[in-house]
Structure formats: C-alpha cells, structure tokens
N, C-alpha and C positions, 0 to 999 in steps of 0.2 A: 259772296258766293251763294249764301242761302237765298238772297233776294233773287239772283239769277235762276236758281232752281225753282223757286216759287213761280216766277214768271213763265218759265217753260212749262211747268205742270199746269198752270192755269190755262195756258193756251191749249194743252192737250184735252182738258176736261170740257172746254166750252163746246156745247152742242153735242156732247157724247151720247151715243145711243144707249139704251138700257142693255145691261149685260144679259146675254142669252144663255141657254143651257145646252151645252154640247154633250157628247157621249162621255160618260165617266171613265177616266183612265184607271181602271180597277187596279192595275199594277202599281200605281202611285200610292194606293192606300193599303197595299199588302194583301189584296184579295185576288182570287181567280174567277169568281163568279158574282153575279148580282145578289142583293139581299135575299131574293127568293130562293137562292140556291140552298137546298137542304142537305148538303153533304154532311156526313156524320162528324161530330167533333173529335178532335184528337184525344187519345187516351190521357188520363190525368198524369201529370208529372210526378215522379217520386218525391218525397219530402227531401229538402236540402240536407246534406250531410253536415252535421255540426261538430264533427270530431276530427276528420282528416284534414291536415293542413296542406294547402296547395300553394304553388309557386309559379311565377312567370320569369322568363329570362330578363336579366338586367335589374330586377327588383330584389331588395333585401327583405321585403315583407313576406308574410305568410298568413293566409286567411283560409277559413273553412268556406264551404259553399254557402252556408247560412250567413256568414259574415259578408260574403261578396254580394249577396242579394238583400242585405238588411235595409229595409225601407228608411230607417232612421239612423244610418251610420254606415253606408256601404263602403266597401274596400277602396282604399286609395293606394294603388300600387306604386305610384311615382310622385310623391309629394314634392320632389325637387322640380317637377315640370310646371309648377304653378305657384302663385302666391298663397298665403294662408287663406283658407276658405272661411267666409262668415258662417255663423251657425245655421242659418236657413239653407245654405248651399250644402254644407257638410252633413247636417243632421235633420233638417226639416223642423217641424214642430208637431210632435205627436199629440200634444194636448189641444191643438186647434180643432175646430168643428167646421168641416170634416178635417181629419188629421192631414197635415201637409208633409208629403214625402220629400226627402232630401233631393234638392235639384241635381246633385251629383250622381244619383242613381241612374237617371235616364240621360241627362245631358253630359255625364261623365265629369270627373274633377277638372279635366283640361278643356271642357267646353265643346269637345268635338261632336258630341251627340251621335246619333245613328240615323239611318234613313227613315225610321218611323217617327222621329221627332226632329228637333232643329239643331243645327250646328250654330252655336252662339258666338263663336270666335270671330273677331274682326268686325263686330257691330258696335255702334255707339251706345252709351248708357241711356241716352234719351230715347233711342229707338226701342230698346228692350223694355224700358218703363212703359212706353206707349203700348207695346204688345200686351204686357200684363194688364194694363188698364182696359184694353179691348177685350181680353179674356174675362176680366172682372165684370164688365158691363154687358157681356153676352153678344158683343159685336163680332167676336171671332169664334166661330164654331166649326162644324165640319159638314161637308156634303154627304158623307156616308156615316150614318149613326153607329155602324159597327166599329168605327175607329174611336174606341173608348178613351184613349189617352187625351184626346182633345177636350172631352168633357171633364176629365180629371183636372186638366189645367185650369178650366173655368172655376172649379171649386177651390183649387189651391190659391188662385189669384184673389178670390173673394175673401179667403181666410187670412191672407198675408197683410201685415201692417204696412203702412207707408214706409217705415224704416226698413222693413225686410225687403220690400220692392226695391228701394234704393240700394241697399247693400248687395243684393243679388245682381242687379243691373251693373253696378260699379265693378263688381268682381269679374263678371263675364266679359265686360267691355275692356278689361285690362289684359285679356288674353289675345295674343297675336293670331291673325287669321291662319287657319289650317284647312287643307283640302279634305273633303269628306270621302271621296272615292276616286279610284283610278278608272277612267272611262275608256272602254274598249269597244270598237266597232266589230260586230260579228253577225253571222247568219244564224248561229245556234247559241244555246245557253245550257249550262248544266240543268238537268231536271231538278226541280225544286218543290218544296212543300211550304205553304204559308204558315208561319208561326209567330203570333203576337205582333203582326205588322211587318215582319221580315220574311224574306224568302230564303230558306235554308236548303242547300243542295242535298238531294237524296243520295245516301251512300250507295255506290254501285248502280245508280240510276241512269247513268249515261247522259246523253244530251237530248235536246228537243229544239225545234225551230223557235227562234226568238220572235219572229213576226213583227208586228207594229206595236212594240212595247219596250219598256226599259226594265231590266231586272237587275237589282243590286243584291249581291251576295257577299257574305263575309269572306275575306281572304283566308281566314283560318277559323272554322266554326268553334272549335274548342276555346281558342283564345278569346274570341268575341262573345260567345254565348255563355260558356261555362265559367270562364275566368273574368270576363268583362275587362279585358286588357285595353286601356284607352289608346295605346300606341298602335294597335292593329286595326286597319281600316277595311274598306269594302272595294269590290270591283263592280262597276256599273256596266253591264252589257247593253249596248245601244245598236240599233239597226245600221247597216252599212249606208253611208251617204248622209246620215243624219247630221253629222258634225258640219259638213259643208253647207247643207241647207240651213242649219241653225245659225251659222256665222253670217250668212246673207241676211236672214231675218233680224237677228239681234243688232247688227251693225248698220243696216240700211233701212230696215222696215219692209223691204221687198215690195214697196208700193202699197202696202196694206195698213201698216201701223207706224207709230212713232218709234224710231230706233230706241232700244233699251239704253244705249250710251248717252242719250240726251239727258237722262235724269240720274242714272246710276254711275255715270262717269265713263270716260273713254276707256279706262281699264276695267270697268264694271266691278270695281271694288268699293262702291258706295260713294256718295257725295252728300256731305252735310247730313240731314236727317234721313236720306234715302239709303236703304240697306245694300250691303255687299251681295252680289249675285255670283261672282266668279268663284269657282271651286266648291260651290255648294252641292249638296246631294241632288242629283237629277230627279229622283222620286219626290223629294221634298218640294223642289221648285215646281214641278208639274202639279202637285197637289195644291199648292197655294194658288196657282193660276186658275185651276178649276174651281176652287172654293170662292175665288173672286168672281168668276163667271156666274156662279149660282147664287151669289149674294150671301154666302155663309161666312165670308171674311169681308166685313164691312166696317172696319175701323176708321180712324181719323184720316188716314192717308189713302185708303183703298178707293174712294170715289175718283181719285185722280188717275187710277189705273183703268177705270171703266171703259174708255174708248179703246184702250189697248187690248184688254182681254176679250172684249166683244168682237174684235176683228180676228181672233185666233181660232183656227180650226184645230181638231185633235192632232193632226199631223204637225201643225205649227207648234203646239204646246210641247210635243215630244222632241222636235228638233231643237227648239230653243233651250229646253231643259238639258238635253244631251250636250249641246255646245257649251253652255254656261258651266256645267259641271266639269267640263274638260279643262277649264282655264286655271291658271295659277292664281290662288287667292291673294 
C-alpha cells in the first residue's frame, strides 16, 4: 500500500509548477486585517483566579483558573477519556531552553486541539514525528508572522529530546479520530472579535454577513475559553454552496488538480504516511494549504503537494476546507 501511495505521489510531483502566492485567507489565521492593520490591541486580561474552584458537567475534578491555564500541568477534566499521558504531554519541561509548554495545554489531553492549532487525533505516530522534525528544522513555519504559536512550536521541537518526540507522537497516535467542528452553511455569522487566533462571538453583537470566508466559533465560549473543556467543540460557518463545490474538487479534482482521494484515501481518513483530512478544522486545513502555497510549510512530504496547491484558487481552498471539515473522521 505504501508503495502504491509513493507511486501516485511521484506521478503528481513530476513537472510540478512552483507554488504561487495567492491572497492570504486571513480568517484561517484568526485575523480580520493584514499585518499593516494598526487596530488597537485588546485590553489586558485580568490575572487568573487561583482561589475559586471551577467545575464542568460530567467531571468529578475541580480546578482554579490558574490551574486550568497552567503551562506546565494544565487541567485534565476527563482522564478517563484517554490513556495515561507521558510527562512531556502532561507537564512539558520547564527546565528546557526555551521552556517546553505541556502539549496538553493547546492540543488538549484528548488530542482534539482547537482551530488555532492542530487536531492530532487519527494521525500516525510516524506522521507526527515528521511534523515535529519539520518544526525543528525550520521547514514548517507560517505565512503570517503574527501567528506566534507556530514559532513557539519550532522552539519546543528543537528543545525536545528524541525520546520526548517519540513519546508524544505515540500518545497522540493512540487517540481515535474526532471531529474538530460542526460545519454549517450560512449567509451570516455571529459578530466576532479575534482573540489569540480564535474568533469569539461578541455578546449582544448580533450577526454580520459571512462573505467569502470560514469563521469557527466555540459552541460555548465559557466552556471552551474559560474552562478549556475538551469535550466542547466548535461551529464552523461556511458559505452556502461551498460544500457541494468542495466535494467536486476534493473527489474529482474538477479538471484542475489531482483529487485528494488519490493520496489521502477514498474516505479521506489518511493512507499510510499521508494524514487524515476528514473532520479536521476547516480553518486549520485552509491555513496549511496556504502555507504550502507560500513555501512556509516545506517539510519532507510537502513537495509532493506542490502541483496541487499551485492549482488552487482562494475559492478552491475555502471550498475544499469546508467540505473536508464536514466529513466524519
């Protein structure tokens, strides 16, 4: 099977044109304007409460806000949902240079992640190891320098030992695939504000036209942001008609590119070393496609995607990401 995948991919890359730079999908990076936008920064957040114990439904645990956001031991509301976490996942390594934040803080103990980072469920250990190696070597960066968590990942990967890389990859690869978001076609979206790579609904803000973008918002802001409940997911609002357009592009190539199914599998849940696409965050998928177009994601397997991403317009990227995100992982 791996040989077949390699043959198909080799055929794709032969004679591939250089990746071009399309218009940045700002929504995929969690921004509303270009880097030159000098909108005032949000007011500083109040210090976390380290006294009041908080709870979530279905969990017997209790944590303060400070514990929930502890870089080196974040809250684990549902330890029964996953195997025992290795130290690098549960606590990171504060003594490293630079200090390595616990993987579970951002990717969550159950691997679900959030739109501003990666859902690690349903991936192979080899694939995760390769991505960490690409971060370590500087071959996986970001098209938008404001997306600082990508740079942080580069520093973490450089500081991790090979044993920690293997342990974290093995752990996340053991977790069954889970959907990132519920995808909904719409003409409008709740009015939002960008916060840390996420779009957060403005309370009492009403709605606004969605336009040609995808906006992912928490199903429950308090559960997602304040409590970081890993069982509460996101809603991805996508333009009407984008799912049908995306299905044609993803499954047939629409006469423009090689169908995604040729390498990622008929069910788009991954094939050998090629990663799962089905059920992933649409924002994340669009971001990766654009980073490949601009050469900021240039790891070991990325050159094989060159002829595909070079043939995608911004509308194609949006439609493909919307459709893939709507699938069962």
